N, C-alpha and C positions, 0 to 999 in steps of 0.2 A: 587543557579540557581534558575529562577520561568521558568518551562518550561507548560505554556499556551496555550491552540492553536491559531491557527488564526479563523477569522470571515470565518463561512463555503460558503460565498459568494467567497471568493476569489479563490476554490480552484481550480487546473486542477489536469491533467491525463496527461503523456507525455510518452512515449517509446521511445529511443536512438536506434540506433546499433551500437553503442561503450559507452565504460565504463565510470561513471564521478567521479570523484576526491572526495573521499568521504572529503573534509573539505569542501565542499559548503552546508555540509548539519551536524546538529546537533544531531548526535544518539542517542538515550536513551539507544536502546535497539537492538543484533545483532545473529541472527544464518548464519553458514553456511553450507551448503548441500551440499556434491557430492555422489552420483550413479550413477550408468554403468559409460558413457567418458564423462557428466557432472557434476558442479560446478553450484551451484548457492549461494550470500551472500544475503540475505534479513535482512535491518535494518529500525526499527521503529523510522521514526523521529520526532522533536517539531512540525509537518507540516501534518506528513501521513506516509508515505514509499519510500522504496528506495529497489529494489530487482536487482542485475544483476545478468543474466545467463549467463555463456557458456558452450561454445563444439566447439570441434576441430576450431581454431582460427576464431569464431562466437564471439561475445559481444551483449547480447541484457539487454538492463537495461531501469527499469520501473519505475518510479517518480509519486508517488500521495503529491503536495504539495501547497504551497501559488504564486497562481499570479504572484507574489510582490518578488517570490524569484529567486535573479541573475540565470537564467540558457541555458550555451550554447542554442546554435539554430544549432548546422551541423551536422548535420547524426542527427534528431529530425522525426521521424516516424511515430510518430503520436503525436496528441496535443487536447487536448481536455477541456475544463471548465467541472470542476466537479457539472452541472446540471441534475434536469434528469434521465433518462436513458439513457445506451450504450452502442452496441454489436460493437466488431473490429476484424480485425486478419489483421495479419501481412502475410507476406511468404515468407523466405527467402532463399537463396541461400542454395543450400542440402538437398531441399529440409523440412528444418524445420519451423514450426511451430505455431508464436504465439495466440492464444484467451484473448482476455478480454474481462470482461462486468462488468461494472461499474453504480452503481445508487446513487445516492444521495435521501435521503425520509427524510420529513419531518413526524414526528411523535406529536402526545398528550401527554401531558407531563409524565403519567399513564403509556404508553406504553414506555414513552424512560427508565423512569426509573428501569422498569423492565425488560427492554431487557438491559441495561446498568449491571442492577447483576447479568443479564443471563451469561452473555459474561466476569464477574469479576468471576464465580464459573467455567467456561469454561478454562479461563486462570489458574486458580492454579492446572487443572488436564493437560490439555497438552498444546502447543501452542505454543505465544509468547505475555505477557501480558505486557506492561507498563498502571502503571498510570499517570496522571499530574493533577497540581497544579489544585485550585479551581482558575476564570480569579477574584474572588470577590462578585461574581454575585451571581454567585449558591455556595452551599455548598460540593459539590463533583465537584472534576476536572471531566476531559474527559479521556477517557478507550483509549488505541485500542490492538486488539487481533486477529495473525495474526497464523492462522492453515496451515499451510506443508502438502503436500501428493508428496513425494519422488518417483517413480514406475522406472524403469531402462530405460523407453523412455519417462516419462512422467516428468510435475514435477506443481502440482495444488497448487496455492498460493491462499489462502481465506483470506482478510484483510477485518475487518472490526471497524472504529475509529468514536469514539460517537463526538459531542460536545453539550452541554448540554444547552450553552447559547445561542442558537439556538432549544436544543430542534431538534437536527437532528443525522442522522447516515449515514455512509458514506462505504457502500460496495463495495468492489471488487471480482472478480472469473479472475482468469491467469492462461491459460495451458498453459502450452513454450512444443512443440512437436517436439520430431524427427522422420525420419522422419522411 
């Protein structure tokens, strides 16, 4: 199965107040975290990532994917094109807070390849790393790297997705915080 990336101009970032069906995504790698009273499932997908975080009957799902990917609209709390830089937050019942910062950063080719090499090295020491096939235009394929830091009351998810055809890097940092 070829696992190349969509075009970087097609990307969206969405947050839902519910779980989404896993069959909606082509999952490349997954990790589950249980800490304190919350649980999170982190998936690297063909287009980006999915984080499903649950606590006391509340579920938040963060999705970085292609705008052409058919996703439901019901209980969508946030939807934004992945371009430039954006910070946002959602306050949920019970004092639960979700904060996110994401950006699309086009870079010079030399910087891109250096960054991609460093991600590959970091991914071999910690976190989740997935190497995608080349699109054919570039010799090397894209990478997705996700680092998760869990504490009893917080979950921090840092994600980096590279797009070699566009010399672009998508960076996101999400914080799920209990009251």
